[in-house]
Biopython code that builds the backbone (N, CA, C, O; Angstrom):
import numpy as np
from Bio.PDB.StructureBuilder import StructureBuilder

atoms = [
    (1, "MET", "N", (3.279, -13.669, 43.323)),
    (1, "MET", "CA", (3.240, -14.368, 44.596)),
    (1, "MET", "C", (4.569, -14.194, 45.312)),
    (1, "MET", "O", (5.615, -14.542, 44.764)),
    (2, "ASP", "N", (4.546, -13.675, 46.498)),
    (2, "ASP", "CA", (5.744, -13.546, 47.326)),
    (2, "ASP", "C", (5.933, -14.829, 48.125)),
    (2, "ASP", "O", (4.990, -15.590, 48.345)),
    (3, "LEU", "N", (7.172, -15.049, 48.554)),
    (3, "LEU", "CA", (7.478, -16.266, 49.303)),
    (3, "LEU", "C", (8.552, -15.941, 50.331)),
    (3, "LEU", "O", (9.469, -15.169, 50.049)),
    (4, "ASN", "N", (8.447, -16.521, 51.515)),
    (4, "ASN", "CA", (9.497, -16.374, 52.516)),
    (4, "ASN", "C", (10.699, -17.190, 52.070)),
    (4, "ASN", "O", (10.564, -18.354, 51.692)),
    (5, "VAL", "N", (11.882, -16.570, 52.116)),
    (5, "VAL", "CA", (13.121, -17.237, 51.721)),
    (5, "VAL", "C", (14.078, -17.195, 52.900)),
    (5, "VAL", "O", (14.286, -16.151, 53.518)),
    (6, "ILE", "N", (14.655, -18.351, 53.199)),
    (6, "ILE", "CA", (15.649, -18.477, 54.259)),
    (6, "ILE", "C", (16.967, -18.834, 53.582)),
    (6, "ILE", "O", (17.046, -19.817, 52.845)),
    (7, "VAL", "N", (18.012, -18.026, 53.834)),
    (7, "VAL", "CA", (19.336, -18.288, 53.280)),
    (7, "VAL", "C", (20.162, -18.931, 54.385)),
    (7, "VAL", "O", (20.334, -18.362, 55.463)),
    (8, "VAL", "N", (20.675, -20.138, 54.097)),
    (8, "VAL", "CA", (21.413, -20.920, 55.084)),
    (8, "VAL", "C", (22.836, -21.134, 54.587)),
    (8, "VAL", "O", (23.051, -21.660, 53.495)),
    (9, "GLU", "N", (23.805, -20.721, 55.398)),
    (9, "GLU", "CA", (25.216, -20.899, 55.038)),
    (9, "GLU", "C", (25.724, -22.230, 55.581)),
    (9, "GLU", "O", (25.515, -22.572, 56.745)),
    (10, "ARG", "N", (26.400, -22.971, 54.700)),
    (10, "ARG", "CA", (27.088, -24.186, 55.159)),
    (10, "ARG", "C", (28.531, -23.795, 55.473)),
    (10, "ARG", "O", (29.290, -23.411, 54.583)),
    (11, "LYS", "N", (28.897, -23.896, 56.746)),
    (11, "LYS", "CA", (30.241, -23.547, 57.206)),
    (11, "LYS", "C", (31.228, -24.646, 56.803)),
    (11, "LYS", "O", (30.825, -25.739, 56.407)),
    (12, "GLU", "N", (32.522, -24.344, 56.909)),
    (12, "GLU", "CA", (33.563, -25.304, 56.547)),
    (12, "GLU", "C", (33.471, -26.593, 57.348)),
    (12, "GLU", "O", (33.819, -27.661, 56.845)),
    (13, "ASP", "N", (33.003, -26.504, 58.599)),
    (13, "ASP", "CA", (32.889, -27.698, 59.444)),
    (13, "ASP", "C", (31.571, -28.443, 59.231)),
    (13, "ASP", "O", (31.289, -29.423, 59.920)),
    (14, "GLY", "N", (30.754, -27.968, 58.259)),
    (14, "GLY", "CA", (29.488, -28.631, 57.947)),
    (14, "GLY", "C", (28.290, -28.061, 58.676)),
    (14, "GLY", "O", (27.151, -28.408, 58.364)),
    (15, "GLN", "N", (28.529, -27.192, 59.642)),
    (15, "GLN", "CA", (27.443, -26.577, 60.406)),
    (15, "GLN", "C", (26.585, -25.708, 59.484)),
    (15, "GLN", "O", (27.109, -25.039, 58.593)),
    (16, "LEU", "N", (25.281, -25.718, 59.696)),
    (16, "LEU", "CA", (24.344, -24.901, 58.932)),
    (16, "LEU", "C", (23.874, -23.739, 59.791)),
    (16, "LEU", "O", (23.413, -23.931, 60.917)),
    (17, "VAL", "N", (23.997, -22.501, 59.235)),
    (17, "VAL", "CA", (23.645, -21.301, 59.982)),
    (17, "VAL", "C", (22.733, -20.434, 59.116)),
    (17, "VAL", "O", (23.081, -20.099, 57.984)),
    (18, "THR", "N", (21.568, -20.073, 59.650)),
    (18, "THR", "CA", (20.669, -19.159, 58.936)),
    (18, "THR", "C", (21.281, -17.756, 58.974)),
    (18, "THR", "O", (21.561, -17.219, 60.045)),
    (19, "ILE", "N", (21.486, -17.161, 57.771)),
    (19, "ILE", "CA", (22.097, -15.837, 57.708)),
    (19, "ILE", "C", (21.113, -14.764, 57.250)),
    (19, "ILE", "O", (21.397, -13.572, 57.373)),
    (20, "ASP", "N", (19.952, -15.176, 56.720)),
    (20, "ASP", "CA", (18.975, -14.190, 56.279)),
    (20, "ASP", "C", (17.613, -14.866, 56.156)),
    (20, "ASP", "O", (17.510, -16.035, 55.785)),
    (21, "GLU", "N", (16.587, -14.110, 56.473)),
    (21, "GLU", "CA", (15.210, -14.590, 56.297)),
    (21, "GLU", "C", (14.346, -13.384, 55.991)),
    (21, "GLU", "O", (14.258, -12.448, 56.785)),
    (22, "ARG", "N", (13.708, -13.417, 54.831)),
    (22, "ARG", "CA", (12.836, -12.305, 54.440)),
    (22, "ARG", "C", (11.904, -12.754, 53.326)),
    (22, "ARG", "O", (12.050, -13.842, 52.771)),
    (23, "ARG", "N", (10.950, -11.899, 53.015)),
    (23, "ARG", "CA", (9.982, -12.157, 51.944)),
    (23, "ARG", "C", (10.596, -11.700, 50.624)),
    (23, "ARG", "O", (11.082, -10.574, 50.522)),
    (24, "TRP", "N", (10.576, -12.580, 49.603)),
    (24, "TRP", "CA", (11.085, -12.262, 48.273)),
    (24, "TRP", "C", (9.920, -12.154, 47.305)),
    (24, "TRP", "O", (8.932, -12.881, 47.414)),
    (25, "SER", "N", (10.050, -11.239, 46.360)),
    (25, "SER", "CA", (9.046, -11.111, 45.299)),
    (25, "SER", "C", (9.213, -12.254, 44.304)),
    (25, "SER", "O", (10.239, -12.934, 44.290)),
    (26, "GLN", "N", (8.217, -12.453, 43.493)),
    (26, "GLN", "CA", (8.279, -13.485, 42.459)),
    (26, "GLN", "C", (9.446, -13.228, 41.504)),
    (26, "GLN", "O", (10.097, -14.172, 41.058)),
    (27, "ALA", "N", (9.714, -11.958, 41.188)),
    (27, "ALA", "CA", (10.825, -11.617, 40.290)),
    (27, "ALA", "C", (12.173, -12.038, 40.887)),
    (27, "ALA", "O", (13.035, -12.545, 40.169)),
    (28, "MET", "N", (12.358, -11.831, 42.196)),
    (28, "MET", "CA", (13.612, -12.236, 42.834)),
    (28, "MET", "C", (13.742, -13.751, 42.871)),
    (28, "MET", "O", (14.832, -14.285, 42.666)),
    (29, "ILE", "N", (12.655, -14.439, 43.128)),
    (29, "ILE", "CA", (12.686, -15.909, 43.135)),
    (29, "ILE", "C", (13.031, -16.421, 41.742)),
    (29, "ILE", "O", (13.838, -17.339, 41.600)),
    (30, "ASN", "N", (12.428, -15.837, 40.720)),
    (30, "ASN", "CA", (12.729, -16.241, 39.339)),
    (30, "ASN", "C", (14.189, -15.982, 38.989)),
    (30, "ASN", "O", (14.786, -16.751, 38.235)),
    (31, "ALA", "N", (14.769, -14.923, 39.520)),
    (31, "ALA", "CA", (16.156, -14.575, 39.222)),
    (31, "ALA", "C", (17.134, -15.633, 39.713)),
    (31, "ALA", "O", (18.238, -15.738, 39.178)),
    (32, "THR", "N", (16.758, -16.416, 40.714)),
    (32, "THR", "CA", (17.663, -17.463, 41.207)),
    (32, "THR", "C", (17.921, -18.520, 40.142)),
    (32, "THR", "O", (18.901, -19.260, 40.240)),
    (33, "GLN", "N", (17.068, -18.610, 39.129)),
    (33, "GLN", "CA", (17.286, -19.564, 38.037)),
    (33, "GLN", "C", (18.421, -19.115, 37.134)),
    (33, "GLN", "O", (18.967, -19.924, 36.384)),
    (34, "HIS", "N", (18.784, -17.847, 37.190)),
    (34, "HIS", "CA", (19.797, -17.281, 36.304)),
    (34, "HIS", "C", (21.058, -16.833, 37.033)),
    (34, "HIS", "O", (22.043, -16.458, 36.397)),
    (35, "ALA", "N", (21.034, -16.871, 38.351)),
    (35, "ALA", "CA", (22.173, -16.397, 39.150)),
    (35, "ALA", "C", (22.799, -17.574, 39.900)),
    (35, "ALA", "O", (22.107, -18.501, 40.321)),
    (36, "ASN", "N", (24.104, -17.516, 40.056)),
    (36, "ASN", "CA", (24.819, -18.537, 40.823)),
    (36, "ASN", "C", (25.291, -18.009, 42.178)),
    (36, "ASN", "O", (25.703, -18.774, 43.050)),
    (37, "PHE", "N", (25.221, -16.680, 42.333)),
    (37, "PHE", "CA", (25.719, -16.052, 43.547)),
    (37, "PHE", "C", (24.679, -15.075, 44.085)),
    (37, "PHE", "O", (23.856, -14.543, 43.340)),
    (38, "VAL", "N", (24.735, -14.853, 45.400)),
    (38, "VAL", "CA", (23.840, -13.917, 46.063)),
    (38, "VAL", "C", (24.671, -13.128, 47.070)),
    (38, "VAL", "O", (25.618, -13.666, 47.646)),
    (39, "VAL", "N", (24.327, -11.860, 47.289)),
    (39, "VAL", "CA", (25.024, -11.033, 48.266)),
    (39, "VAL", "C", (24.080, -10.783, 49.436)),
    (39, "VAL", "O", (22.956, -10.317, 49.253)),
    (40, "VAL", "N", (24.552, -11.099, 50.638)),
    (40, "VAL", "CA", (23.786, -10.907, 51.869)),
    (40, "VAL", "C", (24.675, -10.150, 52.846)),
    (40, "VAL", "O", (25.766, -10.611, 53.180)),
    (41, "GLY", "N", (24.218, -9.003, 53.299)),
    (41, "GLY", "CA", (24.986, -8.219, 54.265)),
    (41, "GLY", "C", (26.360, -7.821, 53.753)),
    (41, "GLY", "O", (27.306, -7.718, 54.533)),
    (42, "GLY", "N", (26.479, -7.597, 52.443)),
    (42, "GLY", "CA", (27.744, -7.194, 51.855)),
    (42, "GLY", "C", (28.701, -8.340, 51.564)),
    (42, "GLY", "O", (29.781, -8.118, 51.015)),
    (43, "GLN", "N", (28.324, -9.555, 51.921)),
    (43, "GLN", "CA", (29.153, -10.741, 51.695)),
    (43, "GLN", "C", (28.584, -11.544, 50.529)),
    (43, "GLN", "O", (27.373, -11.740, 50.435)),
    (44, "GLU", "N", (29.458, -12.007, 49.645)),
    (44, "GLU", "CA", (29.022, -12.809, 48.497)),
    (44, "GLU", "C", (29.016, -14.294, 48.860)),
    (44, "GLU", "O", (29.924, -14.795, 49.523)),
    (45, "TYR", "N", (27.966, -14.981, 48.405)),
    (45, "TYR", "CA", (27.805, -16.414, 48.648)),
    (45, "TYR", "C", (27.458, -17.111, 47.339)),
    (45, "TYR", "O", (26.764, -16.555, 46.488)),
    (46, "GLU", "N", (27.950, -18.335, 47.195)),
    (46, "GLU", "CA", (27.574, -19.162, 46.056)),
    (46, "GLU", "C", (26.341, -19.977, 46.440)),
    (46, "GLU", "O", (26.313, -20.621, 47.488)),
    (47, "MET", "N", (25.327, -19.940, 45.583)),
    (47, "MET", "CA", (24.118, -20.717, 45.842)),
    (47, "MET", "C", (24.347, -22.157, 45.400)),
    (47, "MET", "O", (24.709, -22.407, 44.250)),
    (48, "LEU", "N", (24.137, -23.100, 46.310)),
    (48, "LEU", "CA", (24.369, -24.509, 46.020)),
    (48, "LEU", "C", (23.099, -25.245, 45.612)),
    (48, "LEU", "O", (23.082, -25.983, 44.627)),
    (49, "GLU", "N", (22.048, -25.034, 46.376)),
    (49, "GLU", "CA", (20.785, -25.718, 46.090)),
    (49, "GLU", "C", (19.645, -25.042, 46.840)),
    (49, "GLU", "O", (19.862, -24.238, 47.747)),
    (50, "GLY", "N", (18.444, -25.383, 46.446)),
    (50, "GLY", "CA", (17.259, -24.846, 47.094)),
    (50, "GLY", "C", (16.325, -25.968, 47.499)),
    (50, "GLY", "O", (16.302, -27.033, 46.883)),
    (51, "ARG", "N", (15.556, -25.712, 48.543)),
    (51, "ARG", "CA", (14.568, -26.692, 49.015)),
    (51, "ARG", "C", (13.276, -25.940, 49.310)),
    (51, "ARG", "O", (13.273, -24.956, 50.049)),
    (52, "LEU", "N", (12.193, -26.406, 48.732)),
    (52, "LEU", "CA", (10.888, -25.787, 48.925)),
    (52, "LEU", "C", (10.114, -26.571, 49.977)),
    (52, "LEU", "O", (9.847, -27.761, 49.810)),
    (53, "ASN", "N", (9.761, -25.892, 51.060)),
    (53, "ASN", "CA", (8.972, -26.508, 52.124)),
    (53, "ASN", "C", (7.537, -26.020, 51.947)),
    (53, "ASN", "O", (7.208, -24.892, 52.315)),
    (54, "ILE", "N", (6.687, -26.874, 51.383)),
    (54, "ILE", "CA", (5.312, -26.446, 51.093)),
    (54, "ILE", "C", (4.443, -26.383, 52.344)),
    (54, "ILE", "O", (3.473, -25.627, 52.384)),
    (55, "GLU", "N", (4.777, -27.162, 53.357)),
    (55, "GLU", "CA", (3.985, -27.130, 54.589)),
    (55, "GLU", "C", (4.191, -25.819, 55.353)),
    (55, "GLU", "O", (3.238, -25.241, 55.876)),
    (56, "LYS", "N", (5.449, -25.355, 55.413)),
    (56, "LYS", "CA", (5.747, -24.106, 56.112)),
    (56, "LYS", "C", (5.785, -22.918, 55.167)),
    (56, "LYS", "O", (5.950, -21.779, 55.603)),
    (57, "GLN", "N", (5.634, -23.176, 53.883)),
    (57, "GLN", "CA", (5.562, -22.161, 52.830)),
    (57, "GLN", "C", (6.795, -21.253, 52.806)),
    (57, "GLN", "O", (6.686, -20.030, 52.894)),
    (58, "PHE", "N", (7.980, -21.885, 52.685)),
    (58, "PHE", "CA", (9.192, -21.105, 52.490)),
    (58, "PHE", "C", (10.159, -21.843, 51.584)),
    (58, "PHE", "O", (10.093, -23.063, 51.428)),
    (59, "LEU", "N", (11.053, -21.078, 50.995)),
    (59, "LEU", "CA", (12.119, -21.593, 50.157)),
    (59, "LEU", "C", (13.409, -21.432, 50.935)),
    (59, "LEU", "O", (13.702, -20.353, 51.449)),
    (60, "GLU", "N", (14.176, -22.500, 51.020)),
    (60, "GLU", "CA", (15.439, -22.475, 51.744)),
    (60, "GLU", "C", (16.572, -22.579, 50.724)),
    (60, "GLU", "O", (16.596, -23.511, 49.921)),
    (61, "LEU", "N", (17.521, -21.621, 50.749)),
    (61, "LEU", "CA", (18.667, -21.631, 49.854)),
    (61, "LEU", "C", (19.923, -21.972, 50.649)),
    (61, "LEU", "O", (20.222, -21.329, 51.655)),
    (62, "LEU", "N", (20.660, -22.988, 50.191)),
    (62, "LEU", "CA", (21.912, -23.368, 50.817)),
    (62, "LEU", "C", (23.042, -22.674, 50.079)),
    (62, "LEU", "O", (23.130, -22.756, 48.854)),
    (63, "VAL", "N", (23.915, -21.984, 50.825)),
    (63, "VAL", "CA", (24.974, -21.181, 50.220)),
    (63, "VAL", "C", (26.316, -21.460, 50.902)),
    (63, "VAL", "O", (26.385, -21.946, 52.030)),
    (64, "LEU", "N", (27.391, -21.125, 50.153)),
    (64, "LEU", "CA", (28.759, -21.165, 50.677)),
    (64, "LEU", "C", (29.363, -19.780, 50.550)),
    (64, "LEU", "O", (29.182, -19.123, 49.524)),
    (65, "LYS", "N", (30.076, -19.322, 51.568)),
    (65, "LYS", "CA", (30.732, -18.010, 51.533)),
    (65, "LYS", "C", (31.833, -18.031, 50.484)),
    (65, "LYS", "O", (32.617, -18.978, 50.415)),
    (66, "VAL", "N", (31.889, -16.984, 49.670)),
    (66, "VAL", "CA", (32.951, -16.821, 48.687)),
    (66, "VAL", "C", (34.119, -16.130, 49.378)),
    (66, "VAL", "O", (33.973, -15.048, 49.946)),
    (67, "VAL", "N", (35.280, -16.776, 49.319)),
    (67, "VAL", "CA", (36.477, -16.232, 49.955)),
    (67, "VAL", "C", (37.384, -15.668, 48.880)),
    (67, "VAL", "O", (37.764, -16.379, 47.949)),
    (68, "ALA", "N", (37.732, -14.401, 48.998)),
    (68, "ALA", "CA", (38.621, -13.753, 48.031)),
    (68, "ALA", "C", (40.027, -14.326, 48.176)),
    (68, "ALA", "O", (40.526, -14.522, 49.284)),
    (69, "GLU", "N", (40.647, -14.588, 47.041)),
    (69, "GLU", "CA", (42.001, -15.173, 47.077)),
    (69, "GLU", "C", (43.058, -14.126, 47.032)),
    (69, "GLU", "O", (44.247, -14.446, 47.054)),
]
sb = StructureBuilder()
sb.init_structure("model")
sb.init_model(0)
sb.init_chain("A")
sb.init_seg("    ")
for serial, (resi, resn, name, xyz) in enumerate(atoms, 1):
    if name == "N":
        sb.init_residue(resn, " ", resi, " ")
    sb.init_atom(name, np.array(xyz, "f"), 0.0, 1.0, " ", f" {name:<3s}", serial, name[0])
structure = sb.get_structure()
């Protein structure tokens, strides 16, 4: 079963910005149980939490940008 996934970045000021939206395979969705980070557009993000919206049939992932020190 594929599912639409929306990746939302929480900015430093608290603003929420959608950075990616696409259909994920079941294997990719399952992989989120084992991964703490995701790469979108060449940028690494830490996954904070997920929210499943059953009415709109999508999974929303909240992420923070990883800043290299």
